[in-house]
KEGU-436552 format. One record per residue (C-alpha): residue number from 1; residue in one letter; x, y, z. Coordinates in nm, 4 decimals. Example, Ala and Ser with C-alpha at 12.3 -4.5 7.8 and 13.67 -1.06 7.14 Angstrom:
<nodes>
num = 1&residu = a&X = 1.2300&Y = -0.4500&Z = 0.7800
num = 2&residu = s&X = 1.3670&Y = -0.1060&Z = 0.7140
</nodes>
This chain:
<nodes>
num = 1&residu = m&X = 1.7368&Y = -2.3238&Z = 1.3568
num = 2&residu = k&X = 1.4657&Y = -2.0660&Z = 1.1687
num = 3&residu = e&X = 1.5639&Y = -1.7994&Z = 0.9353
num = 4&residu = r&X = 1.4319&Y = -1.4653&Z = 0.9847
num = 5&residu = p&X = 1.2007&Y = -1.3530&Z = 0.7594
num = 6&residu = e&X = 1.4509&Y = -1.0780&Z = 0.6214
num = 7&residu = q&X = 1.7547&Y = -1.3671&Z = 0.5729
num = 8&residu = v&X = 1.4530&Y = -1.5481&Z = 0.3639
num = 9&residu = c&X = 1.3026&Y = -1.2920&Z = 0.1643
num = 10&residu = p&X = 1.5394&Y = -1.0113&Z = 0.1757
num = 11&residu = i&X = 1.2699&Y = -0.6871&Z = 0.0954
num = 12&residu = s&X = 1.0548&Y = -0.8069&Z = 0.3602
num = 13&residu = p&X = 1.1209&Y = -0.5604&Z = 0.5923
num = 14&residu = v&X = 1.0482&Y = -0.2844&Z = 0.3009
num = 15&residu = v&X = 0.6883&Y = -0.4285&Z = 0.2340
num = 16&residu = d&X = 0.5965&Y = -0.4497&Z = 0.5970
num = 17&residu = l&X = 0.7389&Y = -0.0886&Z = 0.6049
num = 18&residu = v&X = 0.5214&Y = 0.0494&Z = 0.2567
num = 19&residu = f&X = 0.2588&Y = -0.2248&Z = 0.2364
num = 20&residu = s&X = 0.1077&Y = -0.1942&Z = 0.5714
num = 21&residu = r&X = -0.2522&Y = -0.1162&Z = 0.5791
num = 22&residu = w&X = -0.3310&Y = 0.2506&Z = 0.4930
num = 23&residu = t&X = 0.0359&Y = 0.2998&Z = 0.4285
num = 24&residu = t&X = 0.0359&Y = 0.3192&Z = 0.0830
num = 25&residu = p&X = -0.2218&Y = 0.5382&Z = 0.0440
num = 26&residu = i&X = -0.1308&Y = 0.7876&Z = 0.2568
num = 27&residu = l&X = 0.1924&Y = 0.8051&Z = 0.0351
num = 28&residu = w&X = -0.0003&Y = 0.7945&Z = -0.2306
num = 29&residu = a&X = -0.2682&Y = 1.0468&Z = -0.1426
num = 30&residu = l&X = 0.0328&Y = 1.2823&Z = -0.0459
num = 31&residu = r&X = 0.2576&Y = 1.2345&Z = -0.3752
num = 32&residu = h&X = -0.0397&Y = 1.2217&Z = -0.5339
num = 33&residu = h&X = -0.2173&Y = 1.6474&Z = -0.4181
num = 34&residu = g&X = 0.1745&Y = 1.7329&Z = -0.4183
num = 35&residu = r&X = 0.1597&Y = 1.9576&Z = -0.1187
num = 36&residu = r&X = 0.0980&Y = 1.9592&Z = 0.2226
num = 37&residu = l&X = -0.2271&Y = 1.8333&Z = 0.3393
num = 38&residu = r&X = -0.3907&Y = 1.9096&Z = 0.6242
num = 39&residu = f&X = -0.5481&Y = 1.6091&Z = 0.8728
num = 40&residu = n&X = -0.8516&Y = 1.6758&Z = 0.7932
num = 41&residu = e&X = -0.7692&Y = 1.6448&Z = 0.3885
num = 42&residu = l&X = -0.6304&Y = 1.3214&Z = 0.3783
num = 43&residu = e&X = -0.8533&Y = 1.1729&Z = 0.5494
num = 44&residu = r&X = -1.1639&Y = 1.3038&Z = 0.2705
num = 45&residu = y&X = -0.9202&Y = 1.1616&Z = 0.0331
num = 46&residu = l&X = -0.8487&Y = 0.8268&Z = 0.1831
num = 47&residu = g&X = -1.2265&Y = 0.7509&Z = 0.3142
num = 48&residu = p&X = -1.2924&Y = 0.5232&Z = 0.5260
num = 49&residu = i&X = -1.0225&Y = 0.5463&Z = 0.7764
num = 50&residu = t&X = -1.0447&Y = 0.6158&Z = 1.1576
num = 51&residu = p&X = -0.8744&Y = 0.9531&Z = 1.2665
num = 52&residu = k&X = -0.7612&Y = 0.7406&Z = 1.5604
num = 53&residu = v&X = -0.5587&Y = 0.4659&Z = 1.2857
num = 54&residu = l&X = -0.4590&Y = 0.7739&Z = 1.0290
num = 55&residu = t&X = -0.3346&Y = 0.9131&Z = 1.3404
num = 56&residu = q&X = -0.1223&Y = 0.5594&Z = 1.4305
num = 57&residu = r&X = -0.0339&Y = 0.5420&Z = 1.0684
num = 58&residu = l&X = 0.0656&Y = 0.9549&Z = 0.9935
num = 59&residu = r&X = 0.2970&Y = 0.8924&Z = 1.3132
num = 60&residu = q&X = 0.4742&Y = 0.5552&Z = 1.2144
num = 61&residu = l&X = 0.5293&Y = 0.7362&Z = 0.8332
num = 62&residu = e&X = 0.7009&Y = 1.0432&Z = 1.0542
num = 63&residu = r&X = 0.8924&Y = 0.7753&Z = 1.2266
num = 64&residu = d&X = 1.0034&Y = 0.6054&Z = 0.9506
num = 65&residu = g&X = 1.1179&Y = 0.9373&Z = 0.7833
num = 66&residu = l&X = 0.8542&Y = 0.9244&Z = 0.5054
num = 67&residu = v&X = 0.6438&Y = 1.1932&Z = 0.6162
num = 68&residu = t&X = 0.6853&Y = 1.5337&Z = 0.7768
num = 69&residu = r&X = 0.4157&Y = 1.7047&Z = 1.0213
num = 70&residu = t&X = 0.4655&Y = 2.0534&Z = 1.0521
num = 71&residu = y&X = 0.2868&Y = 2.2171&Z = 1.3645
num = 72&residu = h&X = 0.2032&Y = 2.5936&Z = 1.2702
num = 73&residu = r&X = 0.1166&Y = 2.7545&Z = 1.6067
num = 74&residu = e&X = -0.1675&Y = 2.9709&Z = 1.5214
num = 75&residu = i&X = -0.4908&Y = 2.9704&Z = 1.6769
num = 76&residu = p&X = -0.6720&Y = 2.7617&Z = 1.6055
num = 77&residu = p&X = -0.3368&Y = 2.5381&Z = 1.5331
num = 78&residu = r&X = -0.2607&Y = 2.3972&Z = 1.2101
num = 79&residu = v&X = -0.1017&Y = 2.0808&Z = 1.1454
num = 80&residu = e&X = 0.0165&Y = 2.0123&Z = 0.8023
num = 81&residu = y&X = 0.1750&Y = 1.6572&Z = 0.6743
num = 82&residu = e&X = 0.4199&Y = 1.6358&Z = 0.3547
num = 83&residu = i&X = 0.5765&Y = 1.3329&Z = 0.1955
num = 84&residu = t&X = 0.9648&Y = 1.3574&Z = 0.1971
num = 85&residu = e&X = 1.2153&Y = 1.2592&Z = -0.0923
num = 86&residu = l&X = 1.2666&Y = 0.9600&Z = 0.0814
num = 87&residu = g&X = 0.9016&Y = 0.9064&Z = 0.1233
num = 88&residu = r&X = 0.9077&Y = 1.0257&Z = -0.2916
num = 89&residu = s&X = 1.1692&Y = 0.7985&Z = -0.3995
num = 90&residu = l&X = 0.9145&Y = 0.5171&Z = -0.3463
num = 91&residu = s&X = 0.7337&Y = 0.6551&Z = -0.6380
num = 92&residu = p&X = 0.9176&Y = 0.3921&Z = -0.9258
num = 93&residu = v&X = 0.7878&Y = 0.1420&Z = -0.6799
num = 94&residu = f&X = 0.4551&Y = 0.2408&Z = -0.7473
num = 95&residu = q&X = 0.4778&Y = 0.3465&Z = -1.0715
num = 96&residu = a&X = 0.5640&Y = -0.0626&Z = -1.1607
num = 97&residu = l&X = 0.2952&Y = -0.1520&Z = -0.9557
num = 98&residu = v&X = 0.0630&Y = 0.0371&Z = -1.1486
num = 99&residu = a&X = 0.2196&Y = -0.0858&Z = -1.4174
num = 100&residu = w&X = 0.2154&Y = -0.4585&Z = -1.3250
num = 101&residu = s&X = -0.2008&Y = -0.3898&Z = -1.1710
num = 102&residu = d&X = -0.2895&Y = -0.2397&Z = -1.5501
num = 103&residu = e&X = -0.1119&Y = -0.5633&Z = -1.7139
num = 104&residu = h&X = -0.2106&Y = -0.7965&Z = -1.4780
num = 105&residu = l&X = -0.4810&Y = -0.7571&Z = -1.2537
num = 106&residu = n&X = -0.8143&Y = -0.8816&Z = -1.4558
num = 107&residu = q&X = -0.6232&Y = -1.1885&Z = -1.4727
num = 108&residu = v&X = -0.6021&Y = -1.1884&Z = -1.1071
num = 109&residu = k&X = -0.9752&Y = -1.1068&Z = -1.0483
num = 110&residu = a&X = -1.0337&Y = -1.4020&Z = -1.2974
num = 111&residu = a&X = -0.8255&Y = -1.6524&Z = -1.1676
num = 112&residu = r&X = -1.0129&Y = -1.5648&Z = -0.8436
num = 113&residu = r&X = -1.3714&Y = -1.5995&Z = -0.9799
num = 114&residu = s&X = -1.2571&Y = -1.9467&Z = -1.0794
num = 115&residu = y&X = -1.1095&Y = -2.0558&Z = -0.7956
num = 116&residu = d&X = -1.4283&Y = -1.9441&Z = -0.6089
num = 117&residu = g&X = -1.6607&Y = -2.0637&Z = -0.8653
num = 118&residu = t&X = -1.5196&Y = -2.3915&Z = -0.8073
num = 119&residu = g&X = -1.2950&Y = -2.4539&Z = -0.5507
num = 120&residu = q&X = -1.0091&Y = -2.4873&Z = -0.7121
num = 121&residu = p&X = -0.7196&Y = -2.3165&Z = -0.9982
num = 122&residu = d&X = -0.8197&Y = -2.3512&Z = -1.3216
num = 123&residu = l&X = -0.5923&Y = -2.6714&Z = -1.3982
num = 124&residu = p&X = -0.4884&Y = -2.8029&Z = -1.7580
num = 125&residu = t&X = -0.7607&Y = -3.1307&Z = -1.8435
num = 126&residu = q&X = -0.6015&Y = -3.4086&Z = -1.7958
num = 127&residu = l&X = -0.6919&Y = -3.6657&Z = -2.0391
num = 128&residu = d&X = -0.8351&Y = -4.0314&Z = -1.8854
num = 129&residu = p&X = -0.5955&Y = -4.2876&Z = -1.8995
num = 130&residu = t&X = -0.8530&Y = -4.4878&Z = -2.0233
num = 131&residu = g&X = -0.8586&Y = -4.2975&Z = -2.3244
num = 132&residu = s&X = -1.2286&Y = -4.2114&Z = -2.2566
</nodes>
């Protein structure tokens, strides 16, 4: 019988939750700016995201309890998004990833360049058994 992904790797559900496309940039923007942001502000901070995708991700983040949506009954209506305490609790995870990135991302880029240039990873050269 096949094991479910969360049985093989207990962090799989968290990785799916937090690191799905656009989730991390949205949470980062909300945390980094430290205040409620309107939809258009988020769109500007995130760059090439479609309104449809941003709406979907924000709804999912609200469903997961990582973001709150506040609707203001004004003319015109105003909607703001804010990271929740649960969302803020991910800050140490993001800080650890920033530290790892600072320390190791250049190595990853070098490995990719090497692999892309040869089609193979850089492996230590082995001695020819004939001694030549």
